[in-house]
C-alpha positions as CSV (number, residue, x, y, z in Angstrom):
1,M,89.6,93.1,152.8
2,S,92.7,91.5,154.2
3,R,92.9,87.7,154.4
4,R,94.6,85.4,156.6
5,V,96.8,83.0,154.5
6,L,99.0,80.0,155.2
7,V,101.4,78.9,152.4
8,T,103.6,75.9,152.7
9,G,106.8,75.5,150.8
10,A,107.2,79.3,151.0
11,A,110.9,79.7,151.0
12,S,111.4,79.6,147.3
13,G,109.9,79.0,143.9
14,L,106.1,79.3,143.6
15,G,105.6,79.4,147.3
16,A,107.8,82.5,147.5
17,A,106.0,84.0,144.7
18,L,102.5,83.3,146.1
19,T,103.6,84.6,149.5
20,A,104.7,87.9,147.8
21,A,101.6,88.2,145.6
22,F,99.2,87.9,148.7
23,R,101.2,90.3,150.7
24,T,101.2,92.9,147.9
25,R,97.4,92.6,148.1
26,G,97.5,93.4,151.7
27,D,96.9,89.9,152.9
28,E,98.5,88.6,156.1
29,V,100.6,85.6,155.2
30,L,102.0,82.8,157.5
31,A,104.8,81.6,155.3
32,T,106.0,78.0,156.2
33,D,108.7,75.9,154.9
34,L,110.9,72.9,156.0
35,S,114.0,75.2,155.7
36,Y,112.9,77.7,158.2
37,A,114.9,77.5,161.5
38,R,112.3,78.7,164.0
39,G,109.1,77.0,165.1
40,F,105.8,78.4,165.8
41,E,105.5,81.0,168.6
42,T,102.1,82.0,170.2
43,G,100.9,84.7,172.2
44,A,104.2,86.7,172.2
45,S,103.0,89.5,169.8
46,A,100.3,90.7,167.5
47,P,100.1,88.8,164.2
48,S,102.7,90.0,161.7
49,P,102.2,90.0,158.0
50,T,105.8,88.8,157.7
51,S,105.4,85.8,159.9
52,D,107.2,82.6,159.1
53,S,107.8,79.4,160.7
54,R,109.2,75.9,160.1
55,L,106.6,73.4,159.0
56,D,107.3,69.8,157.8
57,I,104.3,68.9,155.9
58,T,104.9,65.2,156.7
59,S,104.7,65.9,160.4
60,D,101.5,65.7,162.4
61,D,103.2,67.7,165.1
62,D,104.1,70.5,162.9
63,W,100.6,70.7,161.4
64,A,99.1,70.7,165.0
65,A,101.6,73.6,165.9
66,A,100.5,75.5,162.8
67,L,96.9,75.1,163.8
68,A,97.6,76.3,167.3
69,W,99.4,79.4,166.0
70,V,96.5,80.4,163.6
71,E,93.9,79.8,166.5
72,S,96.1,81.9,168.9
73,E,97.3,84.7,166.7
74,W,94.5,85.1,164.1
75,G,91.5,83.3,165.4
76,G,90.9,81.7,162.0
77,L,92.1,81.3,158.6
78,D,90.9,82.4,155.1
79,V,93.2,80.6,152.7
80,L,95.3,77.4,153.0
81,V,97.7,76.9,150.1
82,N,99.0,73.4,150.0
83,N,102.0,74.2,147.8
84,A,105.1,72.3,149.2
85,G,106.3,69.4,147.1
86,V,109.2,67.6,145.4
87,A,110.1,66.5,142.0
88,G,110.4,62.9,141.1
89,G,109.5,60.3,138.6
90,G,111.1,57.5,136.5
91,R,110.1,54.8,134.0
92,L,108.2,52.0,135.5
93,D,111.0,49.5,135.4
94,V,113.5,52.0,136.6
95,A,112.0,54.0,139.6
96,S,112.1,52.0,142.8
97,L,109.3,51.5,145.4
98,D,111.2,53.6,147.9
99,E,110.9,56.5,145.3
100,W,107.2,55.9,144.9
101,E,106.7,56.0,148.7
102,W,108.9,59.0,149.1
103,I,107.1,61.2,146.5
104,T,103.6,59.9,147.8
105,R,104.3,60.7,151.4
106,I,105.3,64.3,150.5
107,N,103.3,65.4,147.5
108,L,100.1,63.7,148.4
109,F,100.0,63.1,152.0
110,G,101.4,66.6,152.7
111,A,98.2,68.1,151.2
112,V,96.0,65.4,152.9
113,R,97.4,66.4,156.4
114,G,97.1,70.1,155.7
115,T,93.5,69.7,154.5
116,R,92.6,67.5,157.4
117,T,94.2,69.9,159.9
118,F,92.1,72.9,159.0
119,V,88.8,71.5,157.8
120,P,87.2,71.6,161.2
121,M,88.2,75.3,161.5
122,F,86.7,76.0,158.0
123,K,83.5,74.2,158.9
124,R,83.1,76.1,162.1
125,Q,83.9,79.4,160.3
126,G,81.4,78.6,157.5
127,A,84.0,80.0,155.1
128,G,87.5,79.3,153.7
129,H,89.4,78.5,150.6
130,I,91.8,75.5,150.1
131,V,94.2,75.9,147.3
132,N,96.2,72.7,146.2
133,V,99.2,73.1,144.0
134,A,99.3,70.0,141.8
135,S,100.6,70.1,138.3
136,L,99.6,69.6,134.7
137,A,101.0,66.1,135.2
138,G,97.8,65.6,137.3
139,L,95.7,65.9,134.1
140,V,98.1,65.0,131.3
141,H,100.4,62.0,132.0
142,P,103.5,61.8,130.1
143,A,105.8,58.6,129.9
144,G,108.6,58.3,132.3
145,M,106.6,60.2,135.2
146,A,104.2,57.5,136.6
147,S,104.8,58.3,140.2
148,Y,104.7,62.0,139.8
149,N,101.6,61.8,137.5
150,A,99.9,59.5,140.0
151,V,100.3,61.7,143.1
152,K,99.5,64.9,141.2
153,A,96.3,63.2,139.9
154,A,95.4,62.1,143.4
155,V,95.9,65.8,144.4
156,V,93.4,66.9,141.8
157,A,90.9,64.2,142.9
158,L,91.4,65.2,146.5
159,T,90.7,68.9,145.6
160,E,87.4,68.1,143.8
161,T,86.2,65.9,146.5
162,T,87.1,68.6,149.0
163,G,85.0,71.1,147.0
164,H,82.0,68.8,146.8
165,E,82.2,67.8,150.5
166,L,82.7,71.3,152.0
167,A,80.5,73.3,149.7
168,A,77.6,73.2,152.0
169,Y,79.8,74.9,154.6
170,G,80.7,77.7,152.4
171,V,84.3,76.5,151.9
172,R,85.9,76.5,148.3
173,A,88.6,74.2,146.9
174,S,90.7,75.1,143.9
175,V,93.5,73.0,142.3
176,V,96.5,74.6,140.5
177,C,97.9,72.6,137.5
178,P,100.8,74.5,135.8
179,S,103.0,73.2,133.1
180,F,106.8,73.6,133.3
181,F,108.0,77.0,134.5
182,R,111.3,78.4,135.9
183,T,111.7,77.2,139.5
184,N,114.2,75.5,141.8
185,L,111.9,72.5,142.1
186,M,114.5,70.3,140.3
187,A,116.9,70.7,143.3
188,S,114.6,68.2,145.2
189,M,114.6,65.8,142.3
190,Q,115.5,62.2,143.3
191,G,115.5,59.0,141.5
192,E,117.5,56.4,139.6
193,D,116.2,57.4,136.2
194,A,118.9,59.8,135.1
195,A,117.5,60.2,131.6
196,L,114.1,61.4,132.8
197,G,115.9,63.8,135.1
198,A,117.8,65.3,132.2
199,V,114.7,65.7,130.1
200,I,112.6,67.4,132.9
201,S,115.7,69.7,133.9
202,H,115.8,70.8,130.2
203,L,112.1,71.6,130.1
204,V,112.2,73.6,133.3
205,E,115.2,75.7,132.4
206,S,114.1,76.4,128.9
207,S,110.5,77.6,130.0
208,T,110.0,81.3,129.6
209,I,107.3,81.3,132.3
210,T,108.4,82.5,135.8
211,A,107.0,81.6,139.2
212,D,105.7,85.2,139.5
213,D,103.6,84.6,136.3
214,I,102.1,81.5,137.8
215,A,101.4,83.2,141.2
216,A,99.7,86.0,139.5
217,A,97.4,83.7,137.5
218,V,96.6,81.7,140.6
219,L,95.3,84.7,142.4
220,E,93.3,85.7,139.4
221,G,91.8,82.3,139.2
222,M,90.9,82.5,142.9
223,D,89.2,85.7,142.3
224,R,87.1,84.2,139.6
225,G,86.3,81.2,141.8
226,D,88.0,78.6,139.5
227,E,88.0,75.2,140.9
228,L,90.5,74.2,138.3
229,I,93.2,76.7,137.7
230,L,95.4,76.2,134.5
231,P,97.7,79.2,135.0
232,D,99.7,79.1,131.7
233,Q,99.0,78.7,127.9
234,P,101.0,75.6,127.4
235,A,99.0,74.0,130.2
236,R,95.8,75.0,128.7
237,D,96.8,73.9,125.2
238,A,98.0,70.5,126.4
239,Y,94.9,69.8,128.5
240,G,92.8,71.1,125.7
241,L,94.3,68.7,123.3
242,K,93.5,65.8,125.5
243,Q,89.9,66.7,125.8
244,A,89.3,67.6,122.2
245,D,91.3,65.0,120.3
246,R,92.4,62.0,122.3
247,V,94.0,60.2,119.3
248,S,96.4,63.1,118.6
249,Y,97.1,63.5,122.4
250,D,98.0,59.7,122.5
251,A,100.3,60.1,119.6
252,V,102.2,62.9,121.1
253,M,102.5,61.0,124.4
254,R,103.7,57.9,122.8
255,A,106.2,59.8,120.6
256,Q,107.6,61.5,123.7
257,A,107.9,58.0,125.3
258,G,109.9,56.7,122.3
259,K,112.3,59.6,122.6
260,L,112.8,58.9,126.3
261,D,113.7,55.4,125.7
262,R,116.3,56.3,122.9
263,S,118.0,58.7,125.2
264,I,119.4,55.9,127.2
C-alpha cells in the first residue's frame, strides 16, 4: 500500500537516497529542502509523487506551510522523516558557543519542530511513523565532537520519548544512527577546529558505505518495526563494543582523543 511521506533535507545525500528508495516502493514523497526554490502550493493539482518544496527546518512558518500542504493535498501523512542536518564539532576549548547554538538550532530543534508540527495529525489519525536521522555519535561519543555528539544524543532521546508518548495512539518512532558513510554532509561543516574537520573529512571520504546503502537499511528497519536502526556494520560493531566491554571502548575513545591532540 502506498504511503504518504515527507522527507527533509531531500536534495542530496541520505535525504535524496531515502526519497528515491520510498518512491521506488511506490510511496508518494513530498521532498523538502532548504535549497529548493519554490514554496508550498496547495489546491492547484492532484498530489504528485514527485512533489518538492522549500522547507527551512528552523522556520515555524515553513513547517506550518508544510502541514497545510499535507492537509490540503493528501489529507494526512504516514511517515515523517526528520533527516535534514549539518556537520559540526570541535574540541571543548576550541569550538565556540556560537557553533554550539548553530548546530543545536538545526540538528535538534529542526527535529523538534517537525515532530511538534505533525504530532496532532498523527494522534487524530491513530497512526503514523516518525523517523529521526541521528548518528552513531548519538550513541558512541568520540573526542572532539562534543556539540555534535550532544545534539545527536538528544535526537535519540527525543525519539525514544516520542515512541513512548505516542504508542497509545498507534504512532511509531524510529531513530537512525549510521556511522560514517559517503555523503556531501561535510559541505555544511562549520567550526574553528580545523584538525577535527580534517579527521572527519577523511573518515567520510574513505568509507565504502553509500547513502543508498543506508537508505535501504533504513527502510528494512522500518519494515521490522525497529525503534533503533543501526544501518551499517561499523555502527553495530562500535555500539556493541560500548555495551559489551566499556573498558575497551573507553580505551579506544581515549586513544583517538590523543591522536587528535597530536594532529595540531
